[in-house]
C-alpha positions in Angstrom: -4.4 -16.6 36.6 -8.1 -16.8 35.6 -8.0 -13.3 34.3 -5.0 -14.0 32.1 -6.6 -17.2 30.9 -9.8 -15.2 30.0 -7.9 -12.6 27.9 -5.5 -15.2 26.2 -8.2 -16.3 23.7 -8.8 -12.6 22.8 -5.2 -11.3 22.7 -3.7 -14.1 20.5 -5.9 -13.7 17.4 -6.0 -9.9 17.7 -2.2 -9.7 18.0 -1.8 -12.1 15.0 -4.1 -9.8 12.9 -2.2 -6.6 13.9 1.2 -8.3 13.0 -0.2 -9.2 9.6 -1.3 -5.6 9.3 2.2 -4.2 10.0 3.6 -6.7 7.5 1.2 -5.3 4.9 2.0 -1.6 5.6 5.8 -2.4 5.5 5.5 -4.2 2.1 3.3 -1.5 0.7 5.7 1.3 1.8 8.7 -0.6 0.4 6.9 -1.1 -2.9 5.9 2.6 -3.1 9.5 3.8 -2.3 11.0 1.4 -4.8 8.7 2.7 -7.5 9.9 6.2 -6.8 13.6 5.2 -6.6 13.6 3.6 -10.0 11.5 6.1 -11.7 14.6 7.8 -13.2 16.0 4.5 -14.6 13.9 4.5 -17.7 12.8 6.9 -20.4 10.1 7.0 -23.0 11.2 8.7 -26.2 8.4 10.0 -28.5 9.1 11.0 -32.1 6.4 13.3 -33.7 5.9 14.9 -37.0 4.8 18.2 -35.5 5.5 19.8 -32.1 3.8 17.9 -29.3 1.3 19.8 -27.2 2.6 18.9 -23.7 -0.3 20.2 -21.8 -2.5 17.5 -23.4 -0.5 14.7 -21.8 -0.9 14.9 -18.1 -1.4 11.2 -17.5 -0.5 7.9 -19.2 -1.9 4.5 -18.2 -3.3 6.2 -15.0 0.2 7.3 -14.1 0.9 11.1 -13.7 3.4 12.5 -16.2 6.1 14.3 -14.2 7.6 16.2 -17.1 8.1 16.1 -20.9 11.5 17.2 -22.1 12.1 18.5 -25.6 15.2 16.9 -27.1 17.1 19.3 -29.4 17.9 18.5 -33.0 21.0 20.7 -33.0 23.4 17.8 -32.2 22.1 15.7 -35.0 22.4 18.5 -37.5 25.9 19.4 -36.2 27.2 15.9 -36.8 26.3 15.9 -40.5 26.5 19.7 -41.3 30.0 19.5 -42.6 28.8 17.4 -45.6 25.7 19.5 -46.4 25.1 22.9 -47.9 23.3 25.7 -46.1 20.2 25.0 -48.2 20.2 21.4 -47.3 20.7 22.2 -43.6 17.7 24.5 -43.6 15.6 21.9 -45.3 16.8 19.3 -42.8 15.8 21.5 -39.9 12.3 21.8 -41.4 11.9 18.1 -42.2 13.5 16.6 -39.1 10.9 15.1 -36.7 10.5 16.3 -33.1 11.9 14.3 -30.2 10.6 14.3 -26.7 11.5 12.4 -23.5 8.6 11.6 -21.1 9.2 11.0 -17.4 6.5 9.5 -15.3 6.0 10.0 -11.5 6.5 6.3 -10.8 8.0 3.3 -12.5 5.5 1.6 -14.8 5.2 -2.2 -15.1 5.7 -4.0 -18.4 1.9 -4.1 -19.1 1.6 -0.4 -18.2 4.4 0.4 -20.6 2.6 -1.4 -23.4 -0.6 0.5 -22.5 1.4 3.7 -22.6 2.7 2.9 -26.1 -0.7 2.2 -27.3 -2.1 5.3 -25.8 0.6 7.5 -27.4 0.1 5.9 -30.8 -3.5 6.9 -30.7 -2.2 10.4 -31.5 -1.8 10.4 -35.3 1.0 12.9 -35.0 3.2 10.4 -33.2 5.6 8.6 -35.5 7.5 6.4 -33.1 7.6 5.5 -29.4 10.8 4.0 -28.0 11.1 2.8 -24.4 14.5 2.4 -22.7 14.3 0.6 -19.4 16.7 -0.9 -17.0 15.9 -4.4 -15.8 14.0 -3.6 -12.6 10.9 -5.6 -13.5 12.0 -8.8 -11.6 12.6 -7.0 -8.3 9.5 -4.8 -8.8 7.2 -7.8 -9.6 8.5 -9.7 -6.6 7.8 -6.7 -4.3 4.4 -6.3 -5.9 3.7 -10.0 -5.3 4.8 -9.6 -1.7 2.5 -6.7 -1.2 -0.5 -8.6 -2.7 0.3 -11.7 -0.6 0.5 -9.7 2.6 -2.8 -8.0 1.8 -4.5 -11.4 1.2 -2.9 -12.7 4.3 -4.1 -9.8 6.4 -7.6 -10.2 5.0 -7.7 -13.9 5.8 -6.2 -13.5 9.3 -8.7 -10.6 10.0 -11.6 -12.9 9.2 -10.4 -15.7 11.4 -9.4 -13.2 14.2 -12.9 -11.8 14.2 -14.4 -15.3 14.4 -12.1 -16.3 17.3 -12.7 -13.0 19.1 -16.4 -13.4 18.7 -16.2 -17.0 20.1 -14.2 -15.7 23.1 -16.7 -13.0 23.8 -19.5 -15.5 23.7 -17.6 -17.6 26.2 -17.3 -14.6 28.5 -21.1 -14.0 28.2 -21.8 -17.6 29.0 -19.5 -17.5 32.0 -21.1 -14.2 33.3 -24.7 -15.1 32.2 -26.0 -15.5 35.8 -24.5 -12.2 36.9 -25.8 -10.4 33.8 -29.3 -11.8 34.3 -29.4 -10.7 38.0 -28.3 -7.2 37.2 -30.8 -6.9 34.4 -33.6 -8.1 36.8 -32.6 -5.1 39.0 -33.0 -2.7 36.1 -29.4 -2.5 34.9 -28.8 -2.0 31.1 -27.2 -4.7 29.1 -24.2 -2.5 28.7 -23.7 -2.0 32.4 -24.4 -5.7 33.1 -21.7 -6.8 30.8 -19.1 -4.2 32.1 -16.7 -7.0 33.2 -16.7 -8.4 29.7 -16.0 -4.9 28.3 -13.1 -4.5 30.7 -11.7 -7.9 29.5 -11.9 -6.8 25.9 -10.4 -3.3 26.5 -7.5 -4.7 28.5 -6.9 -7.4 25.8 -6.9 -4.8 23.0 -4.5 -2.7 25.0 -2.1 -5.7 25.5 -2.2 -6.5 21.7 -1.7 -2.8 20.8 1.3 -2.4 23.1 2.9 -5.7 22.0 2.5 -5.0 18.3 3.6 -1.4 18.6 6.8 -2.5 20.3 7.4 -4.9 17.5 6.7 -2.3 14.9 9.0 0.4 16.5 11.8 -2.2 16.7 11.4 -3.2 13.1 11.4 0.4 11.8 14.7 0.9 13.6 16.1 -2.4 12.5 14.7 -2.9 9.0 17.7 -5.0 8.0 16.1 -8.0 9.8 13.4 -8.1 7.1 15.5 -7.3 4.1 18.3 -9.3 2.5 21.7 -7.4 2.4 21.5 -7.1 -1.4 18.2 -5.2 -1.2 19.1 -2.8 1.6 20.9 -0.5 -0.9 18.0 -0.1 -3.4 14.9 -0.2 -1.3 13.9 1.8 1.8 11.2 2.2 4.5 9.9 5.7 5.2 7.0 4.9 7.5 6.0 7.6 10.0 5.9 5.9 13.4 3.2 8.1 14.8 0.8 7.7 11.9 1.3 4.0 11.8 0.8 3.6 15.5 -2.5 5.5 15.2 -3.6 3.1 12.5 -2.7 0.1 14.7 -4.5 1.7 17.6 -7.7 2.3 15.7 -7.6 -1.1 14.1 -7.0 -2.9 17.5 -9.8 -1.2 19.3 -12.1 -0.8 16.3 -12.2 -4.5 15.6 -12.7 -5.3 19.2 -15.5 -2.8 19.7 -17.3 -3.7 16.6 -17.1 -7.4 17.4 -18.3 -6.8 21.0 -21.3 -4.7 19.7 -22.2 -7.5 17.3 -22.1 -10.2 19.9 -23.8 -7.9 22.4 -26.7 -7.3 20.1 -27.1 -11.0 19.3 -27.0 -11.8 23.1 -29.6 -9.1 23.8 -32.0 -10.3 21.1 -31.6 -13.9 22.3 -32.3 -13.2 26.0 -34.8 -10.3 25.9 
């Protein structure tokens, strides 16, 4: 009972931090997948006076250009050719501007689209830029907001978790102060003297890791719990369980070890 009580103050804040972390990686992954899904639901049409040098446009507003498609003028000419002479058609072919459709790797935001237009207009050869976009901005901005909020939440909880874990470790050092002092008098190192505290911390980290890993694996297989029915058809989660569990593992034990080292050094300085 005492052992469980000793680990309780360590497990709860660490578990809360890890849960906020998996919320963050879920929201980030959903946002990234949604951006890729809707990337085909818009197009940027550029009208130029002379042929566009496609190789010079590899990135727009820090978004990689996936491809630039040349739109043929033949259809335009065909629609009006019946009322024109051959000479007029030849002249029209030479005078017609060049049309291109630009596809980006991911769906840009409204501000990014405006930046893209401005960047394209810097080219004096560009006569007109038209953007045709389906109304995905509302959902995209909500997902972006969710991702930002989850990141802020994770950061805040991490700070409080470290503070609470540090406090619990200091309590453990206080409870084992007499034992540590005796062992040090017999020549034991501070690391060996505080081995019981290290065992508490490792066991607590393991409990938190297993608990949060179980929650994460369950959510990956039952993502419908997190998403409204209307969103399940348009957004998806493609997290790799193994990679995510490795991140959770390193975060769990990394935070614990770094906090222990910090408190240990402070204790050593104070009592040496």
